[in-house]
C-alpha positions as CSV (number, residue, x, y, z in Angstrom):
1,X,-12.3,19.4,-14.3
2,X,-11.2,18.3,-10.8
3,X,-8.5,15.8,-10.9
4,X,-7.4,13.8,-7.8
5,X,-3.8,12.8,-7.3
6,X,-3.3,9.4,-5.6
7,X,0.2,8.3,-4.7
8,X,1.0,4.6,-4.4
9,X,3.6,3.0,-2.1
10,X,5.5,-0.3,-2.3
11,X,5.2,-2.8,0.6
12,X,8.6,-1.8,2.0
13,X,7.7,1.9,2.1
14,X,4.4,1.1,4.0
15,X,6.4,-1.1,6.4
16,X,8.9,1.6,7.1
17,X,6.1,4.2,7.6
18,X,4.3,1.9,10.1
19,X,7.4,0.5,11.8
20,X,6.7,-3.0,10.7
21,X,8.4,-5.5,8.5
22,X,7.4,-6.0,4.9
23,X,6.1,-9.5,5.4
24,X,3.7,-8.2,8.0
25,X,2.3,-5.6,5.6
26,X,1.7,-8.4,3.0
27,X,0.0,-10.5,5.7
28,X,-2.3,-7.6,6.5
29,X,-3.1,-7.2,2.8
30,X,-4.0,-10.9,2.6
31,X,-5.8,-11.5,5.9
32,X,-7.2,-8.1,7.0
33,X,-8.1,-6.4,3.8
34,X,-5.4,-3.7,3.7
35,X,-6.5,-1.7,0.6
36,X,-4.2,-2.4,-2.4
37,X,-4.3,-1.9,-6.1
38,X,-2.5,-4.0,-8.8
39,X,-1.1,-2.0,-11.6
40,X,0.6,-4.1,-14.2
41,X,2.9,-6.5,-12.3
42,X,3.2,-4.2,-9.3
43,X,0.8,-4.4,-6.3
44,X,0.9,-1.2,-4.3
45,X,-0.9,0.5,-1.4
46,X,-2.5,3.8,-2.2
47,X,-2.0,6.9,-0.2
48,X,-4.5,6.1,2.6
49,X,-1.4,6.6,4.9
50,X,-1.5,10.3,5.3
């Protein structure tokens, strides 16, 4: 069986990686469709940022 590992990041981690502020990342998520997944109470961005 081939299992795929996907890592999730918090908004602050994505912001640091992209050189943006956390609020901008959340705005991108809401307005521009930045791919996110909600797991429990946490909403995270998957590892599309390679």
